[in-house]
C-alpha positions in Angstrom: 0.1 -0.4 0.1 1.6 3.5 -0.8 2.0 6.1 1.8 -0.5 8.3 0.5 -3.1 5.7 0.2 -2.7 4.7 3.8 -2.8 8.2 4.9 -5.9 8.6 3.0 -7.8 5.7 4.4 -6.4 6.6 7.8 -8.1 10.0 7.4 -11.2 8.4 6.1 -11.7 6.1 9.1 -10.9 9.2 11.5 -13.4 11.3 9.7 -16.0 8.4 9.9 -15.4 7.4 13.5 -15.9 11.1 14.8 -19.2 11.2 16.7 -20.4 8.1 14.8 -20.6 4.5 16.0 -19.6 1.2 14.5 -22.3 -1.0 12.9 -21.9 -4.4 14.3 -22.0 -6.5 12.4 -21.2 -4.7 9.4 -23.8 -6.7 7.5 -26.5 -4.8 9.5 -25.4 -1.4 7.3 -27.2 -2.9 4.2 -31.0 -3.0 4.2 -32.1 -6.6 4.0 -28.8 -8.2 4.3 -28.4 -9.4 8.0 -29.5 -12.7 8.7 -29.5 -14.0 5.3 -26.4 -16.1 5.3 -22.7 -16.1 5.4 -22.0 -15.5 1.4 -22.3 -11.9 0.2 -21.6 -10.9 -3.5 -21.7 -7.9 -5.6 -24.7 -7.2 -7.6 -23.1 -5.3 -10.1 -19.7 -4.4 -11.5 -18.2 -2.0 -8.9 -15.6 1.0 -10.1 -13.1 1.6 -7.5 -10.6 4.7 -7.3 -7.4 2.8 -7.6 -5.4 5.6 -5.9 -7.8 5.7 -2.9 -9.4 2.3 -2.9 -12.9 4.1 -2.5 -16.3 4.2 -4.4 -19.3 6.0 -3.5 -22.9 6.7 -4.2 -21.7 9.1 -7.1 -20.6 6.1 -8.7 -17.6 7.7 -10.7 -16.5 5.0 -13.7 -12.9 4.4 -12.2 -10.8 2.0 -14.4 -10.4 -0.7 -11.4 -13.6 -3.0 -11.7 -14.7 -5.3 -9.0 -16.6 -7.5 -11.1 -20.3 -8.5 -10.5 -20.8 -11.8 -8.7 -17.5 -11.2 -6.7 -17.7 -12.5 -3.3 -16.8 -10.3 -0.4 -16.7 -10.0 3.1 -17.9 -7.2 5.1 -15.0 -5.8 7.7 -16.5 -2.7 9.0 -19.2 -0.1 8.9 -20.4 3.4 9.9 -23.7 5.2 9.0 -21.7 6.8 6.0 -19.0 4.2 5.2 -18.7 0.5 4.3 -15.2 -1.4 4.1 -15.2 -4.7 2.4 -13.0 -7.4 0.9 -13.1 -8.9 -2.1 -12.3 -12.6 -1.5 -10.7 -13.7 -4.9 -8.0 -10.9 -5.0 -8.0 -9.7 -1.0 -8.5 -6.3 -2.2 -10.2 -3.9 0.6 -12.1 -1.0 -0.1 -14.5 1.4 1.2 -17.7 2.2 -0.1 -18.7 5.6 0.8 -22.0 8.2 1.0 -21.8 11.2 -1.5 -24.3 13.7 -2.0 -24.7 12.5 -5.5 -26.6 9.4 -3.9 -29.8 12.1 -4.2 -30.6 11.7 -0.4 -31.2 8.0 -0.8 -30.7 6.3 2.6 -27.2 4.7 2.7 -28.4 1.3 3.6 -30.8 1.5 0.5 -27.8 2.5 -1.8 -25.6 -0.5 -0.5 -28.5 -2.7 -1.3 -28.1 -2.1 -4.6 -24.7 -3.4 -5.0 -24.5 -6.1 -2.4 -26.5 -9.2 -1.7 -26.5 -12.9 -0.7 -27.3 -14.2 -4.4 -25.2 -13.4 -7.4 -27.7 -12.2 -10.1 -26.3 -15.1 -12.5 -29.8 -15.7 -14.3 -29.6 -12.0 -15.3 -26.1 -12.4 -16.8 -26.9 -15.5 -18.7 -29.7 -13.6 -20.1 -27.5 -11.2 -21.6 -26.7 -11.3 -25.3 -23.3 -11.8 -26.3 -22.6 -8.1 -26.5 -24.0 -7.0 -23.4 -21.8 -9.6 -21.9 -18.8 -8.3 -23.4 -19.8 -4.8 -21.9 -20.5 -6.2 -18.5 -16.8 -7.6 -18.6 -15.6 -4.3 -19.7 -17.6 -2.4 -17.1 -18.8 0.0 -20.1 -22.1 0.5 -21.7 -22.0 0.1 -25.8 -24.9 0.8 -28.0 -27.5 -2.1 -28.1 -27.1 -2.6 -24.4 -30.4 -2.8 -22.4 -31.0 -1.2 -19.2 -30.3 -3.9 -17.1 -27.1 -5.1 -18.9 -25.6 -1.2 -18.2 -26.7 -1.5 -14.6 -24.7 -4.8 -14.4 -21.9 -3.3 -16.3 -21.8 0.3 -14.8 -23.8 0.1 -11.6 -26.6 2.5 -10.8 -26.3 6.2 -12.3 -26.0 8.7 -9.3 -29.5 9.2 -8.2 -28.9 13.1 -7.8 -28.4 13.0 -11.7 -30.8 10.5 -12.8 -33.7 10.4 -10.1 -35.6 7.5 -12.1 -34.1 4.4 -14.2 -37.1 5.1 -16.2 -35.6 8.2 -18.0 -34.5 7.7 -21.6 -31.0 9.1 -20.4 -28.7 8.2 -17.5 -25.9 10.5 -16.2 -22.6 8.8 -15.2 -19.3 10.7 -14.2 -16.0 9.7 -15.2 -14.3 12.5 -12.8 -15.6 14.8 -10.5 -15.8 17.6 -13.4 -16.8 15.1 -16.2 -19.9 13.5 -17.1 -21.3 11.4 -20.2 -24.9 10.4 -20.6 -26.2 7.0 -21.9 -29.1 7.6 -24.0 -31.9 4.9 -24.6 -34.4 4.6 -27.2 -38.2 3.9 -26.4 -37.5 0.2 -26.1 -34.6 0.7 -23.5 -32.0 0.0 -25.4 -28.6 2.3 -25.7 -28.9 4.4 -28.8 -26.0 6.8 -27.9 -23.4 7.7 -25.5 -22.9 11.5 -25.4 -19.4 12.6 -23.9 
């Protein structure tokens, strides 16, 4: 771990711990997750900032992917931050609340990304083109909305308050966004940068 990353994590934990309480066990931080069994999976690809080891409800499209259906272990949780470990790689990451979450309660945000069952049936039902988009973590023309969610995660609720909208806004950096545009059938027809 680089010195800068270690310092970032220490600061994150320090900020989370001031005036807040641990949630024990950490699975209780996720709506509907406690008591459902020991194995937890990612329900979509997760895009992680490889410099800080974080991702957030802002869902910036960082290049480091934790693939959908990855088995994870919850390590710690606060009301606005969850630390987890990916079983296959040993990578430890933080999911943090962000104003782009659009006021969605943190436990409900987490429930969209972590669960007791891998969404294998949804993945199996994808077209070859959609499976490739999921593998790469990107949206491509011709992908349906559920495939885009599996590939990129949910668009930030602040910018896309309903998945029924014909356009979803994602961010590639804090000051750069792109829009995935769907036709009436819910299929990607354009990606605007």
